[in-house]
C-alpha positions as CSV (number, residue, x, y, z in Angstrom):
1,M,34.5,11.8,-5.0
2,V,31.3,11.5,-7.2
3,T,29.0,8.5,-7.2
4,T,25.9,7.9,-9.3
5,R,22.7,6.1,-8.5
6,R,19.3,5.9,-10.2
7,T,15.7,5.9,-9.3
8,T,12.4,6.6,-11.1
9,V,11.3,9.7,-9.1
10,A,13.7,11.8,-7.0
11,V,11.7,13.8,-4.4
12,V,13.7,16.7,-2.9
13,G,12.5,17.6,0.5
14,G,11.2,15.4,3.3
15,G,8.4,17.6,4.6
16,P,4.7,16.6,4.5
17,A,4.4,17.0,0.7
18,G,7.6,15.0,-0.1
19,V,6.9,12.2,2.3
20,V,3.3,11.8,1.3
21,L,4.2,11.8,-2.4
22,G,6.9,9.2,-1.8
23,L,4.5,7.0,0.2
24,L,1.8,7.1,-2.5
25,L,4.2,6.5,-5.4
26,A,5.8,3.6,-3.6
27,R,2.4,2.0,-3.0
28,A,1.9,2.2,-6.7
29,G,5.1,0.3,-7.2
30,V,7.1,3.3,-8.5
31,A,10.7,3.5,-7.4
32,V,11.1,6.7,-5.4
33,E,13.8,8.3,-3.3
34,V,13.1,11.1,-0.9
35,V,16.1,13.3,-0.1
36,E,16.0,15.4,3.1
37,R,18.8,17.7,4.1
38,H,18.3,17.4,7.8
39,D,19.4,14.4,9.8
40,D,16.0,14.0,11.5
41,F,12.6,15.7,11.6
42,N,13.0,17.2,15.1
43,R,12.6,20.9,14.3
44,D,10.2,23.0,16.2
45,F,7.9,25.9,15.0
46,R,6.6,24.1,12.0
47,G,3.0,23.8,10.9
48,D,1.2,21.4,13.2
49,T,-2.4,21.9,12.2
50,V,-3.6,18.7,10.6
51,H,-7.0,19.5,9.0
52,A,-9.9,17.2,8.3
53,S,-8.9,16.8,4.7
54,T,-5.6,15.3,5.8
55,I,-7.1,13.2,8.6
56,R,-9.5,11.7,6.1
57,L,-6.6,10.9,3.7
58,L,-4.8,9.1,6.5
59,D,-7.9,7.0,7.1
60,E,-8.1,6.1,3.4
61,L,-4.4,5.1,3.6
62,G,-5.1,2.8,6.5
63,L,-3.1,5.0,8.9
64,G,-5.9,6.6,10.9
65,D,-5.5,4.5,14.0
66,V,-1.8,5.0,14.1
67,F,-2.3,8.8,13.6
68,R,-4.9,9.0,16.4
69,A,-2.4,7.3,18.8
70,L,0.1,10.1,18.3
71,P,0.3,12.8,21.0
72,Q,-2.1,15.5,19.9
73,S,-4.6,18.2,20.9
74,R,-7.8,19.1,19.0
75,L,-9.4,22.3,18.1
76,D,-13.2,22.2,18.1
77,D,-14.0,25.7,16.9
78,F,-12.5,29.1,16.0
79,S,-13.6,32.5,17.2
80,L,-12.9,36.2,17.0
81,P,-12.7,38.5,20.1
82,M,-15.3,41.3,20.1
83,P,-14.9,44.9,21.3
84,D,-17.1,44.2,24.4
85,G,-14.8,41.3,25.5
86,S,-17.1,38.5,24.2
87,R,-16.1,36.0,21.6
88,L,-17.9,35.5,18.3
89,L,-18.0,31.8,17.3
90,L,-17.2,31.9,13.6
91,G,-16.5,28.2,12.9
92,D,-18.1,25.3,14.7
93,F,-16.5,22.0,13.8
94,S,-19.1,20.1,15.7
95,R,-21.4,20.8,12.8
96,L,-19.2,18.5,10.6
97,A,-19.7,14.8,10.5
98,P,-17.3,12.9,12.9
99,P,-14.6,11.8,12.9
100,Y,-13.7,14.9,10.7
101,D,-15.2,17.4,13.1
102,H,-12.0,19.0,14.4
103,V,-8.5,20.2,13.6
104,A,-5.7,18.1,15.1
105,M,-2.6,19.7,16.6
106,V,0.2,17.2,16.1
107,P,3.9,17.9,16.3
108,Q,5.1,17.6,12.7
109,W,8.0,15.4,13.5
110,D,5.6,12.7,14.9
111,L,3.5,13.0,11.7
112,L,6.5,12.6,9.4
113,D,8.0,9.7,11.4
114,M,4.6,7.9,11.1
115,L,4.5,8.5,7.4
116,V,8.1,7.4,6.8
117,T,7.5,4.2,8.8
118,A,4.6,3.4,6.6
119,A,6.5,4.2,3.4
120,R,9.5,2.1,4.4
121,A,7.2,-0.9,4.3
122,E,7.1,-0.5,0.6
123,P,10.0,-2.1,-1.2
124,S,10.3,0.7,-3.8
125,F,10.7,3.5,-1.2
126,T,14.0,5.0,-0.1
127,I,14.7,8.0,2.1
128,T,18.1,9.6,2.4
129,M,18.6,11.9,5.4
130,G,21.3,14.5,6.0
131,T,21.7,15.1,2.3
132,A,21.1,18.3,0.4
133,A,20.3,19.0,-3.2
134,T,22.9,21.4,-4.6
135,G,21.7,21.6,-8.2
136,V,20.0,19.8,-11.0
137,I,21.2,17.8,-13.9
138,V,19.9,19.0,-17.3
139,E,20.5,17.2,-20.5
140,N,19.0,18.3,-23.8
141,G,16.7,20.7,-22.0
142,I,15.3,18.0,-19.8
143,V,15.9,17.7,-16.0
144,T,17.3,14.2,-15.5
145,G,18.4,14.3,-11.9
146,V,19.9,16.2,-9.0
147,H,23.3,16.8,-7.5
148,L,23.5,15.8,-3.8
149,A,26.0,16.5,-1.0
150,R,26.0,15.0,2.4
151,R,26.0,17.5,5.3
152,S,28.4,15.3,7.3
153,D,30.9,15.1,4.3
154,P,30.6,18.0,1.9
155,G,33.3,16.6,-0.2
156,E,31.2,13.5,-1.1
157,H,28.9,14.2,-4.1
158,T,26.3,12.0,-5.6
159,E,24.4,12.3,-8.9
160,L,20.9,11.0,-8.4
161,R,19.5,10.2,-11.8
162,A,15.7,10.1,-12.2
163,E,12.9,10.0,-14.8
164,L,11.3,12.8,-12.8
165,V,12.5,15.3,-10.1
166,V,9.9,16.7,-7.8
167,A,10.8,19.8,-5.8
168,C,9.2,19.7,-2.3
169,D,11.9,21.7,-0.6
170,G,9.8,24.6,0.5
171,R,9.7,28.3,0.0
172,G,13.5,28.6,-0.4
173,S,13.6,25.7,-2.9
174,T,17.1,25.0,-4.2
175,V,15.7,23.0,-7.1
176,R,13.3,25.7,-8.2
177,D,16.0,28.3,-8.1
178,A,18.4,26.1,-10.0
179,V,16.1,26.0,-13.0
180,G,15.5,29.8,-12.9
181,F,11.8,29.6,-11.7
182,R,10.9,32.8,-9.9
183,P,7.6,33.0,-7.9
184,V,5.4,36.1,-8.1
185,S,5.0,37.6,-4.6
186,T,2.0,39.0,-2.9
187,S,2.5,41.6,-0.1
188,V,2.2,40.3,3.4
189,P,1.9,42.9,6.2
190,F,3.5,40.9,9.0
191,D,6.2,38.5,10.2
192,T,5.8,35.9,12.9
193,W,7.8,35.2,16.0
194,W,7.5,31.7,17.4
195,F,8.3,30.5,21.0
196,R,7.2,28.0,23.6
197,L,5.4,28.5,26.9
198,P,4.8,25.7,29.5
199,R,1.4,24.2,29.6
200,E,-0.3,24.0,33.0
201,D,-3.0,21.7,34.4
202,G,-6.4,23.2,33.5
203,D,-5.3,25.0,30.4
204,T,-8.0,24.7,27.8
205,A,-7.1,23.5,24.3
206,S,-10.3,23.1,22.3
207,A,-10.7,26.5,20.8
208,L,-8.5,28.7,18.6
209,V,-8.9,32.3,19.6
210,P,-6.5,35.1,18.5
211,A,-5.6,37.8,21.1
212,F,-5.4,41.5,20.1
213,S,-4.2,44.4,22.2
214,D,-2.8,47.9,21.2
215,G,-1.7,46.8,17.8
216,D,-0.3,43.4,18.9
217,V,-1.6,40.0,17.8
218,L,-0.9,36.6,19.4
219,L,-2.1,33.1,18.6
220,S,-1.4,30.0,20.7
221,F,-1.5,26.4,19.5
222,P,-1.8,23.8,22.3
223,R,0.5,20.8,22.3
224,P,0.3,18.0,24.8
225,E,3.2,19.4,26.9
226,H,3.5,23.0,26.0
227,H,1.9,25.9,24.1
228,Q,3.4,26.8,20.7
229,V,2.9,30.6,20.5
230,A,3.0,32.9,17.5
231,Y,3.4,36.6,18.0
232,F,2.5,38.8,14.9
233,A,3.9,42.3,14.2
234,P,4.3,44.5,11.2
235,K,6.9,43.2,8.7
236,G,10.4,44.5,9.4
237,S,9.9,44.7,13.2
238,D,12.5,42.1,14.2
239,A,15.4,44.5,14.9
240,R,13.1,46.7,17.0
241,L,11.7,43.9,19.1
242,R,15.1,42.4,19.8
243,A,16.5,45.9,20.7
244,E,13.7,46.3,23.2
245,G,14.8,43.1,25.0
246,V,13.2,40.1,26.5
247,E,11.5,41.8,29.4
248,A,9.6,44.1,27.0
249,F,8.6,41.1,24.9
250,R,7.4,39.1,28.0
251,A,5.3,42.1,28.9
252,R,3.7,42.1,25.4
253,V,2.8,38.5,25.8
254,A,1.4,38.9,29.3
255,R,-0.7,41.9,28.1
256,L,-2.2,39.9,25.3
257,R,-2.7,36.8,27.3
258,P,-3.0,37.5,31.0
259,D,-3.4,33.8,31.6
260,F,0.2,33.4,30.4
261,A,1.6,36.1,32.7
262,D,2.7,33.5,35.3
263,R,4.9,31.7,32.8
264,V,6.4,34.3,30.5
265,G,9.6,33.9,32.5
266,A,10.1,30.7,30.5
267,I,11.3,32.9,27.6
268,G,14.9,33.1,28.8
269,S,16.1,35.4,26.1
270,M,15.2,36.7,22.6
271,D,17.4,33.9,21.2
272,E,14.5,31.6,22.1
273,V,12.1,33.7,20.0
274,H,12.4,32.6,16.3
275,V,11.3,34.9,13.6
276,L,9.7,33.7,10.4
277,D,9.9,36.0,7.4
278,V,6.4,35.4,6.1
279,R,6.0,35.2,2.4
280,M,3.1,34.5,0.1
281,D,3.9,33.8,-3.5
282,R,3.1,31.5,-6.4
283,L,4.9,30.2,-9.5
284,H,3.4,31.1,-12.9
285,R,4.5,27.7,-14.1
286,W,5.2,24.7,-11.8
287,W,7.0,22.4,-14.2
288,R,9.4,21.9,-17.0
289,S,10.3,18.7,-18.7
290,G,11.6,16.3,-16.0
291,L,10.7,18.6,-13.1
292,L,7.6,19.4,-11.0
293,C,7.3,21.8,-8.1
294,I,4.5,21.3,-5.4
295,G,3.8,22.6,-2.0
296,D,5.6,25.7,-0.8
297,A,8.1,25.3,-3.7
298,A,5.1,26.1,-6.0
299,H,3.1,28.4,-3.7
300,A,4.3,29.7,-0.4
301,M,1.4,30.3,1.9
302,S,0.8,32.8,4.8
303,P,0.5,31.1,8.2
304,A,-3.0,32.7,8.4
305,G,-5.4,29.8,8.8
306,G,-2.7,27.1,9.2
307,V,-3.5,25.7,5.8
308,G,0.0,25.3,4.3
309,I,0.8,21.7,5.4
310,N,-2.7,20.5,4.2
311,L,-2.5,22.2,0.9
312,A,0.9,20.7,0.3
313,V,-0.4,17.3,1.2
314,Q,-3.3,17.7,-1.3
315,D,-0.8,18.7,-4.0
316,A,1.1,15.4,-3.3
317,V,-2.0,13.3,-3.6
318,A,-3.0,14.9,-6.9
319,A,0.5,14.5,-8.2
320,A,0.7,10.8,-7.3
321,T,-2.7,10.1,-8.7
322,V,-1.8,11.6,-12.1
323,L,1.8,10.6,-12.3
324,A,2.0,7.0,-11.0
325,P,0.0,5.5,-13.9
326,A,2.1,7.6,-16.4
327,L,5.4,6.5,-14.9
328,L,4.3,2.8,-14.8
329,A,3.3,3.1,-18.4
330,G,6.9,4.1,-19.2
331,R,6.5,7.8,-19.8
332,S,9.5,9.9,-18.9
333,G,11.2,13.2,-19.8
334,A,9.2,15.3,-22.3
335,G,6.7,12.4,-22.4
336,L,5.5,13.4,-19.0
337,D,4.8,17.1,-19.9
338,R,1.1,16.7,-20.3
339,D,0.8,14.9,-17.0
340,L,2.8,17.6,-15.2
341,A,0.6,20.2,-16.7
342,R,-2.5,18.3,-15.5
343,V,-1.2,18.4,-12.0
344,Q,-0.7,22.2,-12.1
345,R,-4.1,22.7,-13.7
346,R,-5.8,20.8,-10.9
347,R,-3.9,22.3,-8.0
348,T,-3.6,26.0,-9.1
349,P,-7.3,26.9,-8.4
350,P,-7.1,25.8,-4.7
351,A,-3.8,27.7,-4.2
352,V,-5.4,30.8,-5.8
353,V,-8.5,30.6,-3.7
354,V,-6.6,30.0,-0.4
355,Q,-4.2,32.8,-1.1
356,A,-7.1,35.2,-1.9
357,A,-8.8,34.3,1.4
358,Q,-5.5,34.8,3.2
359,S,-5.1,38.3,1.6
360,V,-8.6,39.2,2.8
361,L,-7.8,38.0,6.3
362,H,-4.6,40.1,6.3
363,R,-6.6,43.2,5.5
364,V,-9.6,42.8,7.7
365,V,-7.7,41.4,10.8
366,F,-4.0,41.9,10.8
367,E,-3.7,45.3,9.1
368,R,-6.6,46.7,11.3
369,A,-5.0,45.2,14.4
370,F,-1.7,46.8,13.7
371,A,-3.5,50.1,13.1
372,G,-5.3,49.8,16.4
373,R,-8.7,49.7,14.7
374,L,-10.0,46.3,15.9
375,G,-12.1,48.2,18.4
376,D,-14.4,49.0,15.5
377,G,-15.3,45.3,15.5
378,P,-14.9,42.7,12.8
379,P,-16.5,43.2,9.3
380,L,-20.3,43.4,9.7
381,L,-21.4,40.8,7.2
382,P,-19.5,37.8,8.5
383,V,-20.5,38.8,12.1
384,L,-24.2,39.0,11.3
385,L,-24.1,35.7,9.3
386,A,-22.2,33.8,12.1
387,R,-24.4,35.2,14.9
388,Y,-27.8,35.0,13.3
389,V,-27.5,32.2,10.8
390,P,-26.0,29.3,12.7
391,P,-25.6,27.0,9.7
392,V,-23.1,29.5,8.4
393,R,-20.7,28.4,11.2
394,G,-20.7,25.0,9.7
395,L,-19.9,26.4,6.3
396,Y,-17.0,28.4,7.7
397,A,-15.8,25.3,9.6
398,R,-16.0,23.2,6.5
399,G,-14.0,25.7,4.5
400,V,-11.2,25.6,7.1
401,A,-11.4,21.9,7.7
402,F,-11.4,20.7,4.1
403,G,-10.4,23.7,2.0
404,P,-11.1,23.9,-1.8
405,L,-10.9,20.7,-3.8
406,P,-9.7,18.3,-1.2
407,E,-8.2,15.1,-2.7
408,H,-8.9,11.5,-2.0
409,A,-6.3,8.7,-1.9
410,P,-6.2,6.7,-5.2
411,G,-7.6,3.2,-5.0
412,W,-4.2,1.5,-5.4
413,A,-2.8,3.4,-2.4
414,R,-5.5,2.5,0.1
415,R,-5.1,-0.1,2.8
């Protein structure tokens, strides 16, 4: 059975970019439907770092108090371990003006639930859960909608017609693939294995410090009730790690973080360790008539720096700021081409800068760690600057907290 319905903007993907875009467009009075293939947002091991640029945006949208009431931890600085066992403070968020002087660690499902609740207060907003995009509708060379199928009833198909389709469905974007867009990849030297460990009384949660030992890298992100832990190893290591077994993996974690040695038994089996095939890529062109890609669908980011969610949110803000007036003026189809191109022109430079910075981080930290060369110490220039020119710590912190070209909420979306 095939049914048809219509909206002005069909947003495919209910992650941070898709939900923020839906909220902003709805506040402008644009009819928007967000389509999310999962039945809820309760999926672990997603990006949880909410940077100052996003916190400021939530304040501008009138959601700051609600956001701060969510369960969360805060990171006040970031450091690198030194060969002598000391830590080098690279970024000091306390040098930034409050309340944007930290990075918040918030479970992504809580953030998305909060944003969807706010969006549902707008009469032109709709979200459809448990429904996947299976393809696009193209007429006369223009994308005019998407084909949808419910996960609970694959035989039920819907044509969602729209003046504009926005692909926010991540690095494996179905919509992007359906129109033949192929991103250009940049080599990434590692994959990431995610798992949880219990959090005990007295655990500190204000600093983000990576741990290195004998070619291994580990990073932990504090949550209110547990630690979300990322183990990094050279790309292609998954089969070897699983063949070694859970006892060997627990030993790796305990060696990297002796303070976790008393709880690594919480990793019951390697089935509880989830591998992420890390990619970093970018589309040459983000749009065609009737379609725009943003977030990971346009530029998949490395987890280095935890910037992916925030860059995707900034894409959504820029897209809404440019497109809402155009849509309300009645532009559609090829008439939106110039506006879609404007969004790409504005958001490509930040994506390029961040990916370039991540590539440098891959070379100077991860590749050296895997080669067992971190005993040589970090690169000399950033060490000297951070150690002997304290204001540089504030510059580093600002770069992480706000990133390049942070966006502000348009006036019509503020509350």
